[in-house]
Structures are given as C-alpha cells and as structure tokens.
N, C-alpha and C positions, 0 to 999 in steps of 0.2 A: 504494500500499500504506499502511496506517495502522500506524505504529510507535510503541510505547511505549518510551521511553528511561529506563532505571533511573537513579537519582541517581548511582550509582557510575560510570556512563559519563560523565556531565557532569563529575564530579570528576576523572576521568582526564584530560579535556581541560583544565579550568581549572588543575589542579595539575601538568600536564605529567608525569603518572606513566607508568609502563612502557607501558601500553596507550593512551597519549595520542594517538598518530598515528591509530590505528584509530578512536578516539572522535571525533577531529576530522573524519575522513573521513565517518563516519556523520552527524554533525551538519551537515556541509556539504551533504549531500544535501537537507536541508530548506531550507537557505539558497538553494540553486539551484532550489528548487521541484520537485525530482525525487521526493521522498517527503514524506508528511505525518507529522510527528513530534509527540509530546506527552510531557510529564512530569506527575507529580501536582502539584497545587497545594499550598500550605502548609496549606490547610484542606480537610477532606473532611467528608462528612455523617456524622451519627451512625449512619445506616443502613449506610454503607460499612464503618464500624468494626465494627459488630455482625456483619456478614456475614463480615468477615475473621477475627474471633475464632471464629465458627462453623465455619470451614474446618478449624481445629485444626492448622494448619501450625506447624512449629517456629519460624519467623521471622514474627512478626506483621506487621512492616513489609512484607515481600515479599507476604504474604497480602493486605494492604491495597492494595498496588500492583496485584496481580492483579485484585482486585475492581473497582478503578477502571478498569483496562484492559478488563475484560470488559464493564463498563457502558457503555464508549465504543466498542464493536465494533472493538477493536484487532486487527490481523492478526498481529502479531509483537511479542514482548517482547525487547528488546536489553539484556543485563545481563552483568556479570562473574560473577554467581552463578547460573549455569544450573541447578546442582543444587538450589538452593533452590526452584526452580519445578517440581520433578519431577511434582507433581500437577496442573500446569496443562494445560488443554486448548487453550490458545493456544500456538502454536509459540514456542520460546525459544532464543536463541543469543547468543553474544558478538559484539561489534562486528566483529572480524576475520573470523569465520566468516560473518557476514551479508554483509560486503563481497565475500568470495570467491563465495558462492552468487549474490549479486545480479549480479556480473560474469559468471559462467557463464551465468545465465539471459538476460542482455542479449545475450550472444554468440550464443546459440541462436536468439533471435527476430529 
C-alpha cells in the first residue's frame, strides 16, 4: 500500500507528542519495508500549487498535500487532521486508526 504521511504525523514522532507512539509505529512500517510511505518535498511544482488553490479547500497546505498524493497514486493519507480532507477521494485516517485497521486486515488474511 502506498501511504502519504502528513507532516503532523512526522512531528508527532519527532517531538514525542501525544500521538507519538502511533506515529512511530506507522513510520516503522516503512523502515521494515512493510509499507511504502512518502511525504511532500520542500519544493513542489507551480502546477501543484495552482491545482491546490483551484480545489477551494479551507486549508491550502492540506489541499497541496492532497494534490501531490493524488499525482503519486497514493492509496491512503495518514494525518491528524482527517476532517481537513473531507473532500478527498483518497481514503484518510489517523495513525492509530490505520494501525488498528491494518492489524485487523492482516489477521483476516
């Protein structure tokens, strides 16, 4: 599965915030080569920015991350701000919810 990791998940891990354990566990999946994960680069194309503004979302940064995720055929967005992606056609969930659902899926298969 191709996961897009929102910056707030990375910060949870690095700053040992309240959701830090779930963030660490999600990031560890990539380290163990169990999931493909990516984050946005510090530079994006002008076209990505234009498309994000055209979406008309309340949060332009989240719109930009969505545009980049969409352009890279991402299967799931992992974020603390699930409600900010309400218009996303890519599934969105927080780190803890993803880990629970992933564990349930692995137990079934």
